[in-house]
C-alpha positions as CSV (number, residue, x, y, z in Angstrom):
1,X,25.1,167.0,203.7
2,X,28.7,165.5,202.9
3,X,28.3,165.4,199.6
4,X,30.1,161.2,198.7
5,X,30.7,159.9,195.3
6,X,29.6,157.4,194.0
7,X,30.7,155.8,190.0
8,X,29.2,155.9,187.2
9,X,28.1,152.7,185.9
10,X,30.6,150.7,186.3
11,X,33.2,152.9,185.8
12,X,36.0,154.3,187.2
13,X,34.9,158.0,187.4
14,X,33.3,159.1,190.5
15,X,30.2,161.7,190.1
16,X,29.1,163.7,193.9
17,X,25.7,163.3,194.4
18,X,24.4,166.7,192.7
19,X,25.6,168.0,189.3
20,X,25.6,171.4,188.0
21,X,23.6,172.2,185.3
22,X,24.9,174.6,183.1
23,X,21.8,175.1,180.7
24,X,21.1,178.7,182.0
25,X,25.0,179.8,181.8
26,X,23.7,181.7,179.0
27,X,25.6,185.5,179.0
28,X,22.6,186.7,178.8
29,X,21.6,186.0,176.1
30,X,18.1,184.4,176.5
31,X,15.0,185.6,176.1
32,X,13.3,184.7,179.6
33,X,9.5,186.6,178.8
34,X,8.1,183.1,179.1
35,X,10.7,181.0,181.1
36,X,13.8,181.9,183.0
37,X,15.6,185.4,182.9
38,X,19.1,185.7,181.1
39,X,22.4,184.7,183.8
40,X,25.4,187.1,183.5
41,X,28.5,185.9,183.5
42,X,29.5,186.4,186.9
43,X,26.6,185.4,187.8
44,X,27.4,181.9,186.7
45,X,31.1,182.4,187.4
46,X,29.6,182.5,191.5
47,X,27.4,179.7,191.0
48,X,31.0,177.1,190.0
49,X,33.0,178.8,192.3
50,X,30.5,178.0,195.6
51,X,30.0,174.4,193.6
52,X,34.1,173.9,194.2
53,X,34.4,175.4,197.2
54,X,31.4,172.8,198.3
55,X,33.1,169.7,196.2
56,X,30.0,169.3,193.6
57,X,32.8,169.6,190.6
58,X,30.6,168.0,188.2
59,X,29.4,170.2,186.1
60,X,26.7,169.2,182.8
61,X,26.5,171.4,179.7
62,X,25.4,170.7,175.6
63,X,26.3,172.3,172.5
64,X,22.5,172.8,172.4
65,X,22.7,175.1,175.0
66,X,23.2,178.2,173.1
67,X,26.4,179.4,174.7
68,X,26.9,177.5,177.5
69,X,29.9,175.8,176.5
70,X,32.0,178.5,176.2
71,X,30.7,180.3,179.2
72,X,31.9,177.6,181.3
73,X,35.3,176.8,179.7
74,X,35.8,180.2,180.3
75,X,35.2,180.1,184.3
76,X,36.9,176.6,184.4
77,X,40.3,178.1,182.0
78,X,43.1,177.4,184.4
79,X,41.7,174.7,186.6
80,X,40.3,172.0,184.5
81,X,41.5,169.5,186.5
82,X,39.7,170.1,189.3
83,X,36.2,169.8,187.4
84,X,34.3,166.3,185.9
85,X,32.9,167.4,182.4
86,X,30.2,166.1,180.9
87,X,28.7,167.5,177.5
88,X,26.6,166.5,174.5
89,X,26.4,166.2,171.0
90,X,22.9,166.7,168.6
91,X,20.7,169.3,168.4
92,X,23.2,172.0,168.2
93,X,24.4,174.3,165.1
94,X,24.1,171.0,162.5
95,X,20.8,170.5,163.4
96,X,20.7,167.1,161.5
97,X,19.9,163.8,162.9
98,X,21.4,160.2,161.5
99,X,24.7,161.3,162.7
100,X,27.6,159.9,160.9
101,X,31.5,159.9,162.3
102,X,32.1,162.9,160.6
103,X,29.2,164.7,162.8
104,X,30.4,162.9,166.0
105,X,34.1,164.3,165.1
106,X,32.8,167.6,164.2
107,X,30.9,168.6,167.1
108,X,33.4,166.8,169.7
109,X,36.0,168.8,167.9
110,X,33.9,172.0,168.4
111,X,32.3,171.4,172.1
112,X,36.3,170.6,173.4
113,X,37.6,174.3,171.4
114,X,35.0,176.1,173.3
115,X,35.1,174.7,176.6
116,X,38.8,175.4,176.1
117,X,39.9,171.4,177.0
118,X,41.2,168.8,175.3
119,X,39.6,166.1,176.9
120,X,35.5,165.1,178.2
121,X,35.1,163.3,181.2
122,X,31.6,162.3,179.9
123,X,30.4,162.8,176.5
124,X,26.6,162.2,175.8
125,X,24.1,161.6,172.8
126,X,21.3,164.1,173.6
127,X,18.5,162.6,171.9
128,X,17.2,158.7,170.1
129,X,16.8,160.3,166.8
130,X,20.6,162.0,166.9
131,X,22.1,158.1,166.5
132,X,18.9,157.1,164.1
133,X,20.1,154.3,161.7
134,X,23.7,155.0,162.6
135,X,24.2,153.4,165.7
136,X,27.1,150.8,165.1
137,X,28.6,154.4,163.0
138,X,28.4,156.1,166.1
139,X,29.0,153.4,168.6
140,X,32.8,153.5,166.7
141,X,33.4,157.1,166.5
142,X,33.0,157.3,170.5
143,X,35.1,154.0,170.8
144,X,37.6,155.6,168.4
145,X,37.7,158.8,170.4
146,X,38.3,157.0,174.1
147,X,40.8,155.4,172.1
148,X,42.4,159.1,171.4
149,X,41.9,159.9,174.8
150,X,39.6,162.6,173.5
151,X,36.6,161.4,175.7
152,X,36.7,159.2,178.7
153,X,33.4,157.7,178.5
154,X,30.1,158.1,176.8
155,X,27.0,158.1,178.0
156,X,23.3,159.1,176.1
157,X,20.5,161.5,177.7
158,X,16.4,160.9,176.9
159,X,16.6,156.9,175.5
160,X,13.8,155.0,176.8
161,X,14.5,151.3,177.1
162,X,13.9,150.1,173.8
163,X,16.8,153.0,172.4
164,X,18.8,151.4,175.0
165,X,18.2,147.9,173.6
166,X,18.9,148.8,170.6
167,X,22.5,151.1,171.2
168,X,24.0,148.3,173.2
169,X,23.1,145.8,170.5
170,X,25.2,147.7,168.1
171,X,27.7,147.3,171.1
172,X,27.0,150.9,172.8
173,X,28.7,150.8,176.6
174,X,26.8,154.0,177.8
175,X,27.9,155.0,181.5
176,X,24.7,156.8,181.7
177,X,20.9,157.9,180.6
178,X,20.6,161.3,181.3
179,X,16.4,161.3,181.3
180,X,13.8,163.4,183.3
181,X,13.1,162.2,186.2
182,X,11.1,163.8,189.3
183,X,8.1,163.3,192.1
184,X,5.8,164.8,189.5
185,X,7.5,162.8,186.5
186,X,7.7,158.9,187.2
187,X,7.7,157.7,183.6
188,X,10.8,156.3,184.0
189,X,10.1,153.4,186.5
190,X,7.9,151.7,183.9
191,X,10.5,150.4,181.9
192,X,13.5,152.8,181.7
193,X,14.9,152.6,185.1
194,X,14.4,148.6,185.6
195,X,16.5,147.9,182.7
196,X,19.4,150.6,183.5
197,X,19.7,148.9,186.7
198,X,19.5,145.8,185.1
199,X,22.5,146.9,182.6
200,X,23.7,149.1,185.4
201,X,24.0,152.1,183.5
202,X,23.5,155.3,186.1
203,X,20.6,157.4,185.4
204,X,21.3,161.5,185.6
205,X,18.2,163.0,186.7
206,X,17.3,166.3,184.7
207,X,14.5,168.9,185.6
208,X,14.7,167.7,189.5
209,X,11.7,170.3,190.4
210,X,10.0,169.9,187.7
211,X,10.7,172.9,186.2
212,X,9.9,174.9,190.0
213,X,6.5,173.1,190.0
214,X,8.3,171.0,193.3
215,X,9.7,174.7,195.2
216,X,5.8,174.8,196.3
217,X,5.5,178.4,194.8
218,X,3.2,177.3,192.4
219,X,-0.6,176.0,193.5
220,X,-2.6,176.3,190.1
221,X,-2.0,176.3,186.9
222,X,-2.3,179.9,186.1
223,X,0.4,180.4,188.7
224,X,2.8,178.3,186.4
225,X,4.9,180.4,184.1
226,X,3.6,180.0,180.4
227,X,7.1,178.4,178.9
228,X,6.5,175.5,181.9
229,X,2.9,174.8,180.4
230,X,4.9,173.2,177.9
231,X,5.0,169.9,179.2
232,X,2.1,166.8,178.9
233,X,1.2,168.1,182.7
234,X,-1.2,170.5,181.6
235,X,-3.5,171.0,178.4
236,X,-2.0,171.6,175.4
237,X,-4.6,175.1,175.0
238,X,-2.7,176.1,178.0
239,X,0.4,177.7,176.1
240,X,0.6,178.3,172.6
241,X,4.2,177.0,172.8
242,X,2.5,173.3,173.3
243,X,2.9,170.5,171.2
244,X,1.9,167.7,172.5
245,X,-2.0,168.2,171.3
246,X,-3.0,166.3,174.3
247,X,-5.3,167.0,177.4
248,X,-3.2,167.1,180.1
249,X,-3.4,166.7,183.9
250,X,-3.6,169.0,185.8
251,X,-6.0,167.9,188.3
252,X,-3.6,165.2,189.5
253,X,-0.5,167.5,188.9
254,X,-1.9,170.0,191.4
255,X,-3.1,167.2,194.0
256,X,0.3,166.0,194.0
257,X,1.7,169.3,194.3
258,X,-0.2,170.4,197.3
259,X,0.2,166.6,199.2
260,X,3.7,167.5,198.8
261,X,3.9,170.3,200.7
262,X,1.7,169.7,203.6
263,X,3.6,166.9,204.1
264,X,6.9,168.5,204.0
265,X,5.1,170.7,205.9
266,X,4.3,168.3,208.2
267,X,7.7,167.3,208.7
268,X,9.3,170.2,208.7
269,X,11.5,170.0,205.3
270,X,11.9,171.9,202.6
271,X,9.9,170.4,199.8
272,X,12.0,171.0,197.0
273,X,15.8,169.7,199.0
274,X,12.5,167.0,199.8
275,X,12.4,166.3,195.7
276,X,16.4,166.3,196.0
277,X,17.0,164.1,198.4
278,X,13.9,162.2,197.2
279,X,15.5,161.4,194.1
280,X,18.9,160.1,195.7
281,X,17.8,157.3,197.2
282,X,16.3,155.9,194.2
283,X,17.6,152.8,192.2
284,X,20.5,153.4,190.2
285,X,20.7,157.5,190.4
286,X,24.1,158.1,191.0
287,X,24.0,162.2,190.4
288,X,21.1,164.6,190.0
289,X,21.9,167.3,187.5
290,X,20.7,170.5,189.4
291,X,20.3,173.7,187.3
292,X,20.9,177.6,189.9
293,X,20.1,181.0,189.3
294,X,23.3,182.1,192.1
295,X,25.4,180.8,194.7
296,X,22.9,180.4,197.5
297,X,21.2,178.2,195.7
298,X,23.7,175.7,194.9
299,X,24.6,176.4,198.8
300,X,20.7,175.8,199.5
301,X,20.6,172.9,197.4
302,X,23.1,171.0,199.8
303,X,21.4,170.8,202.7
304,X,19.5,167.5,201.6
305,X,16.6,165.9,204.4
306,X,16.9,162.4,205.4
307,X,14.5,160.0,203.6
308,X,13.6,157.0,205.4
309,X,11.5,154.2,204.1
310,X,8.1,155.1,205.6
311,X,8.6,158.6,204.4
312,X,9.4,157.3,200.5
313,X,6.9,155.6,200.6
314,X,4.4,158.5,201.6
315,X,5.9,160.7,198.9
316,X,5.5,157.9,196.3
317,X,1.9,157.1,197.6
318,X,0.8,160.6,196.7
319,X,2.3,160.8,193.3
320,X,1.2,157.7,192.3
321,X,-2.2,159.2,190.7
322,X,-0.3,161.7,188.7
323,X,2.2,158.9,187.8
324,X,-0.2,156.9,186.0
325,X,-2.0,159.3,184.1
326,X,0.8,160.3,182.6
327,X,2.0,156.7,181.5
328,X,5.2,155.4,180.8
329,X,6.3,157.6,177.9
330,X,8.8,159.9,178.8
331,X,8.6,162.3,176.1
332,X,7.1,165.1,178.6
333,X,7.1,168.2,175.4
334,X,5.0,165.5,173.0
335,X,7.3,166.4,170.2
336,X,7.9,163.5,167.3
337,X,11.0,164.2,166.8
338,X,11.8,163.5,170.7
339,X,11.4,159.1,170.6
340,X,10.9,156.4,173.6
């Protein structure tokens, strides 16, 4: 698939259809006993090199992602101009809410140093509580940083409709909203997606495979690694890591997974690639944030099937009962600090 580029919002910032998520760039510092294993610098470097060769020059990280910014900065040193860099502030080393202008500037300065650059293409607010009651102050500081050339544009992440309305009312001009969105997590379609269409705010879906569930490898709860059972898809007793206290919707979840898998087998298309291609045809989706454990996975992610109107309809029909069970709340972790 040719990686055609789209603009984010109404900006002149053009990005490829796939964005390389760098959460796993951790220099083997991650305990993967319950989720994913750590990733070496060499593996991260090979992923970036392969992505650039394929024209996937959009990279997303955050100050909260262990030492991801530092790893990415080291990899891109000397070739910063080849990349579109996005990062986020909030819930990093300073671990607070209601950021002031001073907090924003401090986070940005630290991020630029770690990434070994003097500007970001996209700077995102990681969670709504980071803004808290200081929306106007945060907006003014982001606009000031734009005027200084330290950021080209800014966006938000995990913002629900009411969060977006408040941010825009404070004068905010976000060009994107990075949210969890995939065939098994469609809550944004109730309110967030229509509002972003109305305001021309691009959607950047993360977790496009719902932490591997859309790979087709997991067909029952017991198969799923414990750390990936923390979401509201699963009963809160499924793992001690769960915080949502709800009964989950495992029946609907695995019926959807089995249905999507069977449809993909009938159509002779790869399930994970289908999930990515489906997202790219949804309204306001400009680029999909994908992680990778190897350079081969980056290459595989570019081999996307064509999704016809009929196939789109059938995929949605299969996952509709799960969508209705989860409802419009996109906070799949159920943590009270994450408000939609």
